[in-house]
TIMARKOL-998189 format. One record per residue (C-alpha): residue in three letters; x, y, z. Coordinates in steps of 0.001 Angstrom, whole numbers. Layout:
BEGIN
- ALA,X,Y,Z
...
This chain:
BEGIN
- UNK,30941,21704,-7448
- UNK,32843,18844,-5853
- UNK,33606,17096,-2594
- UNK,37229,17792,-1702
- UNK,37489,15975,1641
- UNK,35396,13465,3558
- UNK,35797,12582,7214
- UNK,33798,9822,8924
- UNK,33766,8716,12558
- UNK,31623,5766,13654
- UNK,29394,6062,10601
- UNK,27847,2741,9509
- UNK,30785,278,9231
- UNK,33437,3020,9160
- UNK,35186,3522,12489
- UNK,37463,6177,11004
- UNK,37932,7531,7488
- UNK,39855,10548,6206
- UNK,40060,10850,2431
- UNK,40526,13532,-240
- UNK,38859,13506,-3659
- UNK,39638,15275,-6911
- UNK,36959,16275,-9433
- UNK,36164,13443,-11841
- UNK,34733,9921,-11968
- UNK,35303,7914,-8802
- UNK,34591,4190,-8881
- UNK,34132,2505,-5501
- UNK,34869,-1126,-6262
- UNK,34355,-4100,-3984
- UNK,32240,-7042,-2970
- UNK,28768,-6585,-1515
- UNK,28360,-5477,2134
- UNK,31831,-3897,2360
- UNK,30705,-259,2741
- UNK,30487,1107,-818
- UNK,26940,2421,-479
- UNK,27734,3795,2981
- UNK,30148,6266,1378
- UNK,27422,7499,-985
- UNK,24996,7670,1920
- UNK,27400,9911,3870
- UNK,27821,12220,850
- UNK,24036,12384,362
- UNK,23606,13165,4063
- UNK,25894,16186,3690
- UNK,23614,17615,998
- UNK,20160,16747,2321
- UNK,20612,15865,6027
- UNK,18910,12528,5452
- UNK,19673,9041,4165
- UNK,18497,8038,698
- UNK,17798,4594,2167
- UNK,14912,6017,4200
- UNK,16345,5178,7632
- UNK,16738,7327,10731
- UNK,19914,8709,12238
- UNK,20163,5967,14866
- UNK,20661,3424,12069
- UNK,23687,5356,10775
- UNK,25675,4958,14002
- UNK,28328,2242,13998
- UNK,27311,-735,16122
- UNK,28243,-270,19763
- UNK,28919,3486,19450
- UNK,26902,6409,20768
- UNK,27000,8769,17780
- UNK,28461,9501,14357
- UNK,30371,12343,12711
- UNK,30281,13173,8997
- UNK,32408,16154,7969
- UNK,33563,17472,4618
- UNK,35203,20190,2624
- UNK,33130,21097,-439
- UNK,33980,23456,-3283
- UNK,31575,25384,-5509
- UNK,32050,29098,-6180
- UNK,33652,29190,-2750
- UNK,34928,26533,-359
- UNK,32885,25442,2648
- UNK,33489,23234,5665
- UNK,30549,21127,6828
- UNK,30213,19039,9984
- UNK,27294,16869,11109
- UNK,27342,15172,14516
- UNK,24460,13077,15813
- UNK,23832,11143,18994
- UNK,20700,10594,21059
- UNK,21900,13302,23443
- UNK,23329,15846,21013
- UNK,22894,17052,17412
- UNK,25237,19565,15783
- UNK,25291,20969,12255
- UNK,27978,23520,11474
- UNK,28865,25406,8309
- UNK,32285,27033,8186
- UNK,32640,26553,11935
- UNK,29339,28203,12869
- UNK,26228,26448,14129
- UNK,23428,26393,11559
- UNK,20320,27928,13113
- UNK,17999,27862,10102
- UNK,18079,24980,7630
- UNK,17152,27186,4675
- UNK,20518,28909,5166
- UNK,22248,25547,4757
- UNK,20366,23535,2140
- UNK,21832,24161,-1300
- UNK,25384,24594,8
- UNK,26168,21179,-1456
- UNK,23981,19533,-4101
- UNK,23793,15902,-5147
- UNK,21572,13634,-7210
- UNK,21522,9959,-6278
- UNK,20646,7080,-8617
- UNK,19824,3909,-6679
- UNK,17510,907,-6609
- UNK,15192,2783,-4223
- UNK,14347,5138,-7122
- UNK,11821,2570,-8349
- UNK,9620,3654,-5433
- UNK,9058,6905,-7339
- UNK,6987,4832,-9758
- UNK,5811,1858,-7694
- UNK,5663,3337,-4200
- UNK,3248,5511,-2269
- UNK,2608,9197,-2872
- UNK,5029,10044,-38
- UNK,8010,9152,-2256
- UNK,6868,11447,-5061
- UNK,6029,14325,-2696
- UNK,9530,14006,-1249
- UNK,10974,14145,-4778
- UNK,9164,17431,-5463
- UNK,10015,18904,-2071
- UNK,13704,18042,-2396
- UNK,13811,19772,-5779
- UNK,12151,22864,-4343
- UNK,14247,23094,-1177
- UNK,17393,22878,-3328
- UNK,16254,25453,-5905
- UNK,14015,27912,-3997
- UNK,15613,29048,-720
- UNK,12393,30011,1090
- UNK,10439,26841,239
- UNK,11625,25005,3355
- UNK,10414,27752,5687
- UNK,6934,27574,4112
- UNK,6945,23791,4444
- UNK,7966,23990,8124
- UNK,5292,26625,8738
- UNK,2693,24351,7144
- UNK,3767,21336,9207
- UNK,3569,23299,12470
- UNK,12,24385,11634
- UNK,-911,20858,10547
- UNK,397,19266,13764
- UNK,-1393,21822,15925
- UNK,-4633,21458,13968
- UNK,-4554,17662,14160
- UNK,-3870,17837,17901
- UNK,-6974,20011,18321
- UNK,-9092,17670,16202
- UNK,-8116,14742,18448
- UNK,-9429,16416,21599
- UNK,-12750,15268,23038
- UNK,-14083,18834,22894
- UNK,-12612,20836,20036
- UNK,-11960,24560,20520
- UNK,-13434,25834,17246
- UNK,-11983,29344,17627
- UNK,-8476,27915,17986
- UNK,-9197,25526,15099
- UNK,-10112,28477,12862
- UNK,-6845,30192,13753
- UNK,-4714,27178,12809
- UNK,-6848,26665,9697
- UNK,-5982,30167,8468
- UNK,-2275,29453,9004
- UNK,-2603,26080,7269
- UNK,-4286,27694,4262
- UNK,-1736,30509,3951
- UNK,1255,28155,3967
- UNK,-505,25384,2039
- UNK,-1480,27633,-843
- UNK,2141,28734,-1203
- UNK,3375,25129,-1259
- UNK,825,24038,-3849
- UNK,1555,27038,-6051
- UNK,5299,26267,-6040
- UNK,4706,22595,-6832
- UNK,2317,23415,-9671
- UNK,4886,25747,-11206
- UNK,7645,23158,-10848
- UNK,5909,20131,-12369
- UNK,5767,21363,-16005
- UNK,9491,22247,-15857
- UNK,10320,18762,-14606
- UNK,7864,17027,-16943
- UNK,9486,18380,-20113
- UNK,12899,17124,-18978
- UNK,11511,13748,-17918
- UNK,9880,13200,-21309
- UNK,13080,14068,-23138
- UNK,15208,11852,-20880
- UNK,12754,8962,-21129
- UNK,12800,9059,-24923
- UNK,16618,8982,-24892
- UNK,16662,6063,-22467
- UNK,13889,3935,-23921
- UNK,14481,4702,-27589
- UNK,10713,4542,-27976
- UNK,7910,6942,-28748
- UNK,5730,6361,-25667
- UNK,4378,9488,-24058
- UNK,5153,9942,-20373
- UNK,3309,12704,-18531
- UNK,3543,14158,-15045
- UNK,561,15772,-13383
- UNK,276,17372,-9974
- UNK,-2663,15693,-8268
- UNK,-3920,17804,-5395
- UNK,-6541,16951,-2793
- UNK,-7533,20617,-3051
- UNK,-9593,21110,-6206
- UNK,-10670,24736,-5868
- UNK,-10255,27115,-2902
- UNK,-8383,25564,38
- UNK,-10213,27532,2755
- UNK,-13649,26852,1240
- UNK,-12963,23135,905
- UNK,-11795,22867,4517
- UNK,-15091,24418,5629
- UNK,-16918,21864,3477
- UNK,-15176,18880,5089
- UNK,-15134,20180,8681
- UNK,-17806,17748,9962
- UNK,-15895,14809,8454
- UNK,-12647,16064,10005
- UNK,-14284,16378,13432
- UNK,-15610,12840,13088
- UNK,-12311,11358,11883
- UNK,-10131,13664,14052
- UNK,-7608,14483,11329
- UNK,-7002,17039,8560
- UNK,-8346,15539,5335
- UNK,-7058,17997,2710
- UNK,-3790,19691,1900
- UNK,-357,19374,298
- UNK,698,16746,2858
- UNK,-1654,14351,1005
- UNK,-978,15374,-2608
- UNK,683,13249,-5281
- UNK,2717,13515,-8470
- UNK,793,11398,-10978
- UNK,3014,9619,-13522
- UNK,1223,8486,-16666
- UNK,2399,6330,-19569
- UNK,203,6769,-22631
- UNK,-2374,8386,-20284
- UNK,-2517,5343,-17990
- UNK,-1083,5125,-14439
- UNK,2507,3950,-14800
- UNK,2486,1996,-11530
- UNK,-274,-267,-12802
- UNK,364,-469,-16549
- UNK,4093,6,-17210
- UNK,6421,-2971,-17550
- UNK,9314,-3390,-15124
- UNK,11703,-2139,-17801
- UNK,9567,916,-18444
- UNK,9364,1643,-14709
- UNK,13159,1506,-14411
- UNK,13495,3854,-17384
- UNK,10971,6294,-15879
- UNK,12722,6312,-12511
- UNK,16045,6987,-14222
- UNK,14447,9764,-16309
- UNK,13068,11442,-13177
- UNK,16492,11555,-11535
- UNK,18178,12739,-14738
- UNK,15612,15553,-14895
- UNK,16445,16442,-11291
- UNK,20157,16711,-12091
- UNK,19460,18805,-15198
- UNK,17206,21201,-13277
- UNK,19846,21665,-10566
- UNK,22378,22428,-13312
- UNK,20121,24996,-14961
- UNK,19206,26801,-11746
- UNK,22669,26881,-10188
- UNK,24831,27002,-13305
- UNK,26811,23899,-12340
- UNK,25912,20202,-12188
- UNK,25378,18480,-8852
- UNK,27621,15693,-7648
- UNK,26196,12440,-9040
- UNK,25947,9371,-6806
- UNK,25317,6143,-8724
- UNK,24742,3156,-6473
- UNK,25336,-31,-8463
- UNK,22887,1128,-11140
- UNK,25079,1092,-14244
- UNK,25475,-2661,-14073
- UNK,21691,-3059,-14250
- UNK,21307,-994,-17427
- UNK,21325,-2447,-20897
- UNK,23511,-919,-23621
- UNK,20929,1597,-24856
- UNK,20113,2865,-21360
- UNK,23815,3251,-20581
- UNK,24304,5208,-23808
- UNK,21473,7579,-22837
- UNK,22999,8040,-19384
- UNK,26514,8895,-20569
- UNK,25800,12522,-21702
- UNK,24903,13366,-18100
- UNK,28277,12002,-16988
- UNK,29996,13895,-19807
- UNK,28507,17210,-18616
- UNK,29766,16505,-15116
- UNK,33222,15820,-16555
- UNK,33302,19028,-18607
- UNK,32190,21111,-15616
- UNK,34866,19535,-13384
- UNK,32204,18159,-11089
- UNK,32172,14648,-9642
- UNK,30574,11280,-10093
- UNK,30773,8570,-7435
- UNK,29810,5087,-8627
- UNK,29667,1825,-6718
- UNK,30099,-1522,-8442
- UNK,31275,-5067,-7974
- UNK,34048,-6570,-10107
- UNK,31427,-7910,-12517
- UNK,29248,-4826,-12901
- UNK,31566,-1851,-13208
- UNK,31152,258,-16400
- UNK,34268,-641,-18384
- UNK,33441,1820,-21193
- UNK,34382,4584,-18722
- UNK,37695,2935,-17820
- UNK,40082,5633,-19157
- UNK,38507,8288,-16938
- UNK,37896,6370,-13730
- UNK,39647,7045,-10446
- UNK,39392,3638,-8812
- UNK,39008,2936,-5101
- UNK,38954,-410,-3302
- UNK,36393,-812,-516
- UNK,36889,-3643,1963
- UNK,35342,-4045,5430
- UNK,34916,-346,6136
- UNK,38181,822,4564
- UNK,38705,2873,1411
- UNK,42022,2807,-449
- UNK,43177,3887,-3924
- UNK,43060,951,-6329
- UNK,45812,860,-8921
- UNK,45247,-1965,-11412
- UNK,48073,-4118,-12609
């Protein structure tokens, strides 16, 4: 799988960009605040329809403009054309010239794994970051997961709206509760099945990265301990008093333990960085196993932060991408670019919202 063409219009600091890419290692080189990460953000948007920086679509529009366009040609088993247009008045997502009506028909067309400084939030941040990690894995590997998640969210919003009313219609509440339970049980079952598959890969990757013998464990921590429907009946009076749904997969967490202690509280900063890197390496490896080809790797100024042993552990992932004729996009400054990869790099110079081939010497 690789990105063959990228087209940007009024995206971040790019007024206009049309560029073609070959499979291989692409190094986006330049000073800070020139637009290197914006390229990775556009590529990530094509795969997931969201920014890995956690911002909304309005923040992606170039200053003074009304909307942005991100379009691409991607190649896997077959070639596809993707186009995303967003403005406050209009949103369009097309695949091969046709409007996408259901997102589950689109997600998985193009797959990426991003490595960035925000990954530390998987260890240090709130449960929302870890739920999103699990849900991204599932939407990219199980085609019907998204429809179950959307079904759950519709029931949750309707149920919460009822609970906020001065007089709650209990018959209607029971109806939305049944829908919430049906979809919620499916989501929790999929997550519980996924976590052991991810955990084994995370442990292996962490040992390669850290060179140590510490045990890292992942555990799905659900607010639902036994039967979802029974527990909702048990907490109904509390929900009516607090006017919100108190149980369900929208509140669950992926617990990360180091030597059986919460990593967020007890791991060192170095250990947290290694764990975050191991989680994303496990994601890339799972995508490769399920789909038979590695995802496109996006590495946002991370290699320069890794010591020699962590870089060495990371290189096999890059080697697999190379052998499969996939792609890696890396951003770096002059000081931080990974010179041990020099013979294979396709270098690009990024300056003030422009991208040009960089030919040394």
